[in-house]
C-alpha positions, 0 to 999 in steps of 0.5 A: 470496458472498465480497466481492471485492478492491477495486481500488485506482486506482493505477496501475502505475508508482505502485505500485511507486513507492510500494514504493520508498519505504517497503519495503513490496510492491506487493500492501502498497500495493494493500491499503491504498489500496484501505482508505484511497483514494490519497491519497498522503501516508496512504498513505505514512504507513501503510505506514511503520508496516506497515513498522515492525510487521515484524521485523527480519531 
């Protein structure tokens, strides 16, 4: 049976704010939160690391 994606529990407003703050997408923020939890500083740290790994255009 396929795994269902875990929900992060973050509101749409929080997802949007974190995406703006970190340069990531709302989907990336939700995926990060579903993996590590809803601690804001942890989400920001991980999202910034993901953004830093992306190639620059």
